[in-house]
TORZA-356481 format. One record per residue: residue number from 1; z negated, x, y of N, C-alpha, C in turn. Coordinates in steps of 0.1 Angstrom, whole numbers. Layout:
N
   nupa     n_w     n_u     n_v    ca_w    ca_u    ca_v     c_w     c_u     c_v
    NUM       Z       X       Y       Z       X       Y       Z       X       Y
...
END
This chain:
331
   nupa     n_w     n_u     n_v    ca_w    ca_u    ca_v     c_w     c_u     c_v
      1       1      10     -10       0       0       2       0       9      11
      2       6      22      11       3      29      22      20      36      25
      3      25      39      35      37      49      38      32      60      42
      4      40      72      37      37      83      40      49      91      48
      5      46     102      59      56     107      66      49     118      73
      6      61     125      80      52     138      83      57     143      99
      7      46     149     104      49     150     119      49     163     125
      8      56     170     131      55     180     135      44     181     148
      9      35     190     147      26     188     159      17     204     163
     10      21     212     170      15     224     175      17     235     162
     11      28     233     159      34     243     149      28     240     136
     12      26     228     132      21     224     119      26     211     115
     13      28     208     101      35     195      95      26     186      93
     14      22     177     103      10     167      96      14     158      86
     15       9     156      75       8     144      64       6     131      70
     16      11     123      73       3     110      78       8      99      70
     17      -7      92      69      -8      76      62      -7      67      70
     18       2      59      68       2      45      74       0      31      67
     19      -7      24      73     -12      11      65     -15       1      74
     20     -15     -12      66     -23     -22      73     -36     -22      75
     21     -43     -21      84     -60     -23      88     -64     -34      93
     22     -76     -32      96     -84     -47      99     -77     -50     112
     23     -72     -41     120     -67     -46     134     -51     -43     135
     24     -46     -43     125     -31     -40     122     -26     -28     116
     25     -14     -24     121      -9     -13     117     -16      -2     121
     26     -21       8     115     -29      21     116     -22      34     109
     27     -26      47     114     -19      59     108     -31      67     110
     28     -31      77     100     -45      89      98     -39     101      94
     29     -41     116      99     -36     125      95     -43     128      80
     30     -36     128      71     -41     132      55     -47     148      55
     31     -37     156      59     -35     170      58     -25     175      66
     32     -23     188      69     -13     197      75      -7     210      68
     33       4     211      67       8     224      63      18     231      71
     34      19     245      72      26     251      84      42     253      79
     35      46     247      67      62     243      64      65     235      59
     36      77     230      64      78     213      59      85     216      46
     37      90     229      37      94     230      25      80     227      13
     38      69     226      20      61     227      15      52     208      13
     39      55     203      26      47     191      28      60     180      26
     40      75     183      25      85     174      23      78     168       9
     41      82     177      -6      80     170     -15      68     162     -17
     42      56     166     -12      43     160     -13      44     145      -6
     43      49     147       4      51     133      12      59     122       1
     44      73     129      -6      80     122     -10      73     116     -24
     45      64     124     -32      58     119     -42      48     108     -40
     46      40     113     -28      30     101     -23      39      87     -19
     47      50      89     -13      57      75     -14      62      66     -23
     48      65      74     -37      69      70     -44      56      65     -54
     49      45      73     -57      32      66     -63      26      56     -57
     50      29      55     -40      23      43     -35      31      29     -38
     51      44      31     -37      52      21     -40      50      17     -59
     52      48      27     -63      48      22     -82      36      18     -83
     53      24      21     -77      13      15     -78       9      -1     -73
     54      17       0     -62      16     -15     -54      24     -25     -55
     55      36     -24     -60      47     -35     -60      45     -43     -73
     56      38     -36     -86      39     -45     -96      28     -55     -94
     57      16     -51     -88       5     -63     -86       7     -70     -74
     58      18     -69     -69      22     -78     -56      30     -86     -58
     59      38     -89     -68      47     -99     -74      45    -104     -88
     60      50    -118     -89      49    -126    -100      58    -120    -109
     61      48    -119    -125      60    -119    -137      64    -134    -138
     62      78    -133    -135      84    -148    -139      95    -148    -154
     63      90    -141    -163      97    -138    -177      94    -153    -181
     64     104    -157    -191     100    -169    -200      95    -181    -193
     65     101    -183    -180      98    -197    -174      85    -200    -171
     66      78    -189    -167      66    -191    -166      59    -182    -151
     67      52    -181    -149      44    -176    -135      31    -167    -139
     68      31    -154    -141      19    -149    -143      21    -135    -135
     69      11    -125    -139       7    -113    -130      10    -101    -140
     70      14     -91    -133      16     -76    -143       1     -73    -144
     71       4     -66    -152     -12     -55    -156     -16     -46    -146
     72     -27     -43    -146     -34     -32    -137     -34     -18    -143
     73     -32     -18    -157     -35      -5    -161     -29      10    -158
     74     -18       6    -147     -13      19    -142     -23      24    -132
     75     -32      17    -125     -40      20    -115     -50      31    -116
     76     -54      36    -131     -65      44    -135     -57      58    -133
     77     -44      57    -134     -36      73    -135     -36      79    -123
     78     -38      70    -112     -37      74     -99     -48      86     -98
     79     -61      85    -102     -70      94    -100     -75     104    -115
     80     -72      99    -125     -78      99    -136     -66     107    -145
     81     -67     119    -146     -53     128    -151     -55     124    -167
     82     -64     120    -172     -67     117    -188     -58     104    -190
     83     -58      95    -179     -56      82    -182     -43      78    -180
     84     -34      91    -176     -17      91    -174      -9      86    -190
     85     -17      94    -202      -9      91    -212      -6      77    -214
     86     -19      67    -209     -13      54    -212       1      48    -203
     87       4      56    -192      15      52    -190      26      50    -196
     88      28      59    -206      37      58    -215      35      52    -231
     89      27      45    -229      24      34    -241      25      21    -238
     90      24      11    -245      24      -3    -246      39      -7    -243
     91      40     -22    -243      56     -27    -243      54     -42    -236
     92      45     -40    -225      43     -55    -218      57     -59    -215
     93      65     -52    -208      79     -58    -203      84     -47    -199
     94     100     -46    -201     111     -34    -199     109     -31    -184
     95     107     -41    -174     107     -33    -160      91     -28    -158
     96      82     -37    -160      71     -29    -161      66     -13    -168
     97      70     -14    -178      68       1    -185      77       8    -177
     98      90       4    -174      99      13    -165      93      17    -152
     99      84       9    -143      80      15    -134      66      24    -137
    100      61      21    -148      49      27    -154      54      44    -157
    101      66      46    -165      73      60    -166      74      64    -155
    102      81      59    -143      83      65    -131      72      69    -122
    103      60      62    -125      48      66    -119      45      80    -126
    104      46      78    -138      42      90    -145      50     104    -140
    105      60     100    -137      71     111    -132      66     114    -119
    106      61     107    -111      62     109     -96      47     116     -95
    107      35     112    -102      24     121    -104      28     135    -111
    108      33     135    -119      38     151    -122      47     157    -111
    109      56     151    -104      59     158     -91      53     159     -83
    110      42     153     -82      30     155     -70      22     170     -72
    111      19     171     -89      12     181     -92      17     193     -91
    112      32     194     -95      38     207     -92      40     210     -79
    113      43     200     -69      41     204     -56      27     209     -48
    114      17     205     -53       4     208     -51       0     224     -57
    115       7     227     -64       5     243     -70       8     251     -61
    116      20     248     -48      23     260     -38      16     259     -27
    117       3     251     -26      -3     249     -14     -19     251     -17
    118     -25     254      -4     -41     256      -7     -49     248     -13
    119     -61     252     -16     -69     245     -24     -76     232     -15
    120     -73     233       0     -81     224       8     -71     212       8
    121     -58     216       8     -48     208      13     -47     197      -2
    122     -49     203     -13     -48     198     -24     -58     190     -26
    123     -71     189     -22     -81     185     -24     -83     172     -14
    124     -74     175       0     -71     163       9     -64     152       2
    125     -53     155      -5     -44     147     -10     -50     137     -21
    126     -57     151     -32     -67     138     -42     -76     130     -37
    127     -83     133     -26     -91     122     -19     -83     109     -14
    128     -71     113      -6     -60     103      -2     -61      93     -12
    129     -57      96     -28     -53      88     -40     -65      80     -42
    130     -75      89     -40     -91      81     -46     -91      67     -35
    131     -90      72     -20     -89      58     -10     -79      49     -14
    132     -68      54     -17     -56      42     -20     -60      35     -33
    133     -64      42     -42     -70      31     -54     -81      23     -52
    134     -92      30     -46    -105      22     -44    -101       7     -34
    135     -96       8     -24     -91      -1     -15     -82     -12     -23
    136     -71      -5     -30     -63     -14     -38     -71     -23     -49
    137     -76     -16     -57     -89     -21     -64     -97     -33     -57
    138    -105     -29     -45    -111     -38     -38    -102     -51     -34
    139     -90     -50     -29     -82     -61     -24     -78     -69     -39
    140     -74     -65     -47     -70     -73     -60     -84     -79     -64
    141     -96     -73     -64    -106     -81     -70    -109     -94     -60
    142    -109     -91     -49    -109    -101     -39     -98    -111     -40
    143     -85    -111     -43     -72    -118     -43     -77    -126     -58
    144     -84    -120     -67     -83    -129     -83     -98    -135     -80
    145    -105    -133     -72    -118    -141     -73    -129    -133     -81
    146    -128    -120     -84    -137    -113     -93    -145    -103     -86
    147    -145    -103     -68    -153     -93     -62    -168    -101     -62
    148    -178     -87     -62    -188     -93     -57    -194     -96     -46
    149    -185     -93     -35    -190     -96     -23    -198     -90     -13
    150    -204     -78     -20    -212     -70     -11    -206     -60     -11
    151    -191     -54     -13    -184     -42      -9    -180     -43       1
    152    -182     -30      11    -178     -28      23    -161     -34      26
    153    -158     -36      37    -145     -40      39    -133     -30      37
    154    -125     -32      27    -112     -19      27    -110     -17      39
    155    -107      -4      38    -101       3      51     -85      -2      53
    156     -80      -4      41     -64      -8      41     -64     -22      33
    157     -55     -28      40     -55     -43      34     -44     -44      28
    158     -41     -53      20     -33     -55      10     -30     -70       9
    159     -18     -73      11     -15     -91       7      -5     -93      -4
    160     -10    -102     -15       2    -102     -24      14    -109     -20
    161      26    -101     -24      37    -106     -19      43     -99      -9
    162      36     -90      -4      42     -79      11      32     -67       8
    163      40     -62      -2      35     -47      -3      39     -38       6
    164      32     -31      15      35     -19      28      35      -7      20
    165      50      -7      13      54       5      10      67       9      10
    166      72      23       9      85      25       8      92      23      -4
    167     101      14      -3     107      13     -15     120      21     -21
    168     125      26     -15     135      35     -18     132      49     -24
    169     134      46     -41     128      56     -49     141      65     -54
    170     153      61     -48     165      68     -53     171      60     -64
    171     165      51     -72     168      47     -86     167      32     -84
    172     163      26     -75     161      11     -71     154       6     -83
    173     142      13     -87     133       8     -96     126      -4     -96
    174     123      -6     -81     116     -17     -77     124     -28     -69
    175     138     -28     -72     143     -36     -65     144     -50     -73
    176     148     -62     -68     149     -76     -76     161     -75     -86
    177     171     -70     -80     181     -66     -88     178     -60    -103
    178     172     -50    -104     167     -39    -116     155     -50    -123
    179     147     -55    -116     137     -64    -124     145     -76    -133
    180     152     -82    -124     161     -93    -131     168     -90    -143
    181     174     -78    -139     186     -71    -149     177     -67    -164
    182     167     -63    -160     157     -60    -173     150     -71    -177
    183     143     -81    -170     141     -92    -177     151    -100    -184
    184     162    -103    -183     175    -108    -188     178    -100    -199
    185     174     -87    -200     181     -81    -214     169     -83    -221
    186     153     -85    -220     146     -87    -229     148    -104    -232
    187     149    -113    -225     150    -126    -229     153    -127    -243
    188     145    -133    -251     145    -139    -264     137    -129    -275
    189     135    -113    -271     132    -104    -277     119    -109    -286
    190     116    -105    -296     104    -108    -305      95     -92    -300
    191      83     -96    -301      75     -80    -297      82     -71    -303
    192      82     -71    -315      87     -59    -321     101     -55    -317
    193     109     -64    -310     123     -62    -303     118     -53    -289
    194     109     -60    -285     107     -53    -270     100     -38    -270
    195      91     -35    -284      84     -23    -285      98     -12    -286
    196     107     -16    -293     118      -8    -297     127      -5    -286
    197     129     -16    -278     137     -13    -266     126      -5    -253
    198     114      -8    -250     108       3    -241     109      15    -249
    199     110      17    -259     108      34    -266     124      37    -262
    200     131      33    -265     143      34    -262     147      39    -247
    201     142      29    -239     142      28    -224     137      45    -221
    202     125      49    -225     118      62    -220     125      70    -224
    203     134      71    -234     140      84    -238     150      84    -228
    204     158      73    -226     171      75    -216     166      76    -201
    205     155      74    -198     153      74    -183     147      89    -183
    206     139      93    -193     132     109    -193     144     119    -194
    207     155     114    -202     164     127    -204     173     128    -190
    208     174     114    -184     182     115    -171     174     122    -158
    209     161     119    -160     153     128    -150     153     142    -154
    210     152     146    -166     152     160    -169     165     168    -166
    211     174     160    -167     192     165    -166     195     173    -154
    212     190     168    -143     191     172    -132     208     170    -126
    213     213     163    -136     227     160    -134     232     152    -123
    214     239     158    -112     244     151    -102     252     138    -105
    215     261     143    -120     270     130    -118     264     121    -130
    216     251     122    -134     248     112    -146     241      99    -136
    217     246      89    -143     236      78    -135     234      68    -147
    218     223      59    -142     218      50    -154     223      36    -148
    219     233      34    -157     240      22    -152     234       6    -151
    220     226       8    -165     214       1    -167     202       7    -174
    221     193       9    -170     181      16    -170     176      13    -187
    222     181       2    -192     173       2    -204     184       3    -213
    223     195       5    -212     207       6    -225     216      16    -222
    224     222      21    -209     231      29    -208     231      40    -198
    225     236      53    -204     237      63    -193     247      68    -192
    226     254      69    -181     270      75    -176     269      85    -172
    227     278      97    -172     283     106    -170     297     113    -168
    228     302     114    -157     316     119    -151     313     130    -142
    229     309     141    -148     310     153    -139     322     157    -129
    230     321     161    -119     336     166    -113     342     177    -120
    231     356     175    -120     365     184    -126     364     184    -142
    232     364     168    -145     362     172    -161     374     159    -165
    233     385     162    -156     399     157    -158     403     142    -163
    234     391     133    -155     391     119    -159     383     118    -172
    235     376     126    -178     369     124    -189     356     121    -186
    236     350     112    -195     334     106    -189     328     108    -204
    237     314     104    -206     304     103    -216     295      95    -213
    238     292      83    -224     281      76    -222     272      76    -233
    239     259      74    -230     249      70    -240     245      57    -241
    240     246      52    -251     243      37    -255     229      34    -263
    241     219      29    -258     210      25    -270     213      14    -278
    242     207      13    -289     211       1    -300     202     -14    -293
    243     212     -22    -298     203     -38    -296     191     -38    -304
    244     179     -39    -302     167     -35    -311     166     -50    -319
    245     173     -62    -317     175     -74    -325     184     -69    -337
    246     193     -62    -338     203     -59    -346     200     -45    -355
    247     197     -48    -368     192     -38    -376     205     -26    -378
    248     217     -32    -377     226     -25    -380     231     -16    -368
    249     227     -18    -355     227     -14    -345     222       0    -342
    250     229      11    -334     225      26    -333     225      31    -318
    251     221      43    -318     222      49    -309     237      54    -308
    252     248      55    -296     261      58    -297     263      66    -287
    253     270      80    -287     276      86    -280     291      85    -275
    254     295      80    -268     310      78    -267     314      88    -255
    255     328      94    -258     337     102    -250     347      91    -243
    256     351      89    -231     360      83    -227     374      90    -217
    257     379      82    -211     388      89    -202     398      78    -194
    258     394      80    -179     399      70    -170     418      76    -173
    259     425      64    -174     442      66    -175     446      57    -162
    260     454      67    -154     461      56    -144     467      43    -149
    261     463      33    -140     471      22    -143     485      21    -146
    262     491      29    -131     507      33    -130     510      45    -141
    263     518      43    -151     523      54    -159     528      63    -152
    264     533      63    -141     542      71    -132     531      80    -123
    265     522      77    -123     511      81    -117     503      92    -121
    266     500     104    -118     491     115    -125     475     112    -119
    267     467     115    -129     454     113    -126     448     121    -115
    268     440     117    -105     437     122     -94     445     120     -84
    269     457     111     -84     465     107     -74     468      94     -75
    270     458      89     -83     462      74     -89     455      63     -79
    271     462      53     -78     455      43     -69     444      34     -79
    272     449      33     -88     437      27     -98     438      30    -114
    273     427      28    -119     426      34    -133     416      26    -144
    274     420      27    -157     412      18    -166     406      28    -176
    275     392      27    -177     385      38    -186     388      32    -205
    276     391      44    -212     388      35    -225     382      47    -236
    277     375      41    -243     369      51    -253     379      55    -262
    278     376      72    -266     383      82    -273     376      83    -287
    279     361      87    -286     354      92    -298     344      84    -296
    280     338      83    -307     322      80    -308     313      86    -318
    281     302      90    -315     291      94    -327     283      84    -327
    282     280      77    -337     269      68    -341     259      74    -346
    283     247      77    -341     238      88    -344     226      79    -359
    284     225      87    -365     218      80    -376     204      79    -376
    285     198      84    -362     186      80    -362     184      83    -347
    286     173      77    -339     170      76    -323     166      92    -320
    287     176      95    -310     175     110    -303     162     110    -299
    288     156     122    -293     144     124    -283     151     131    -271
    289     144     128    -260     145     129    -245     153     143    -247
    290     151     154    -252     155     165    -248     169     164    -257
    291     173     159    -268     185     159    -271     194     154    -260
    292     194     142    -256     202     138    -248     201     146    -232
    293     189     153    -232     189     160    -218     200     174    -221
    294     201     180    -233     209     193    -233     221     187    -235
    295     222     175    -239     240     168    -237     246     169    -224
    296     234     164    -217     238     162    -201     241     174    -194
    297     231     184    -196     230     197    -190     245     207    -195
    298     247     202    -207     263     208    -211     271     202    -205
    299     274     192    -205     288     188    -197     286     187    -183
    300     274     187    -173     273     192    -162     277     210    -158
    301     273     216    -169     279     229    -166     294     233    -169
    302     296     226    -177     309     228    -182     316     213    -184
    303     325     209    -175     326     200    -175     340     195    -185
    304     349     205    -189     358     202    -197     356     203    -211
    305     340     206    -213     334     206    -226     338     190    -232
    306     341     180    -223     341     166    -226     358     165    -234
    307     365     175    -230     380     172    -233     381     178    -248
    308     373     188    -246     371     195    -264     366     186    -273
    309     354     182    -268     344     175    -280     355     160    -283
    310     363     158    -275     373     143    -276     379     145    -288
    311     379     158    -291     394     162    -302     385     164    -316
    312     370     163    -316     364     166    -328     369     161    -339
    313     370     163    -350     374     154    -361     363     146    -366
    314     366     135    -370     355     127    -376     348     135    -388
    315     334     136    -388     326     141    -395     321     153    -393
    316     327     160    -380     321     171    -376     313     170    -362
    317     305     180    -362     298     181    -350     300     182    -339
    318     301     180    -325     304     179    -313     300     196    -311
    319     308     207    -306     305     217    -307     292     222    -296
    320     280     226    -303     269     232    -295     259     220    -297
    321     263     211    -306     254     200    -308     252     197    -320
    322     242     188    -324     241     183    -339     248     168    -341
    323     252     164    -330     257     149    -329     274     150    -335
    324     274     143    -345     283     145    -355     294     130    -351
    325     308     131    -350     320     124    -346     320     114    -358
    326     319     101    -356     321      92    -365     332      82    -365
    327     338      81    -355     350      76    -353     361      80    -340
    328     371      77    -342     384      80    -329     389      66    -330
    329     391      64    -314     398      49    -313     413      55    -308
    330     417      42    -315     432      43    -310     437      40    -296
    331     445      49    -290     449      47    -276     456      33    -272
END
């Protein structure tokens, strides 16, 4: 329920916390650093953390034609390192577990950023997180009617339906569109199906985050990752998760290529193009995030690998991987 920013003042970069207080919007200095290269990643991580902890408890869970609330389990991870493992467990819903995963990543990013700063700064940031958790819990207790009534008034105010956060995390994690997309995908799932889908989502999102590939995108964060590196001559790669309700469905790696719609045009100078799958690798078991990460890094470093892999004979592993080609598609 806080927006973080930095402000240059007397040769220092102040990290500011801005929030809704008793008398309206207020700001305070959390800490300061002499180098913006140190403060910028801290501010970025704090904004993501604030958004990820606040938004799920600020909106209704409308799955299944009902109106409910999302869990609070993720709040403990804000100040308790031992509780972070719980962010990677559970299967409440695809969207909620997606947010928990992204919160886990943001907390890890903050830890990394704090390694480069003095202990005084690190302690100030930890105190800031403690205040954020305390006031948010107090506000939630008051909202749910479980407050004891004798606690001091929170310094920071929170209103259901109006989270005071910076929404842009670069992945649209908290957008209505992403939530609706994931809610729609899990509609009709059994609890077992949802558990499988959440496990696959964690693999896909973690691999995307670790790969660092500029050309990889999560077209659907729960089911497909698309990579089209620059200078790949029109070749692209997709990683698709299985349908958890279909026992015959499996993880698939596909290599495809864009072909100009006008046969007289060359790729790169075309006005429009259509993609078609050339080769499929149906995996016998679910990969882990490291497997997918290595795949993405390989094509990011050498985009022409995709053209080479597309020629892999059925029954043979893609060069440099353990992923075996299982089908060639007719043009």
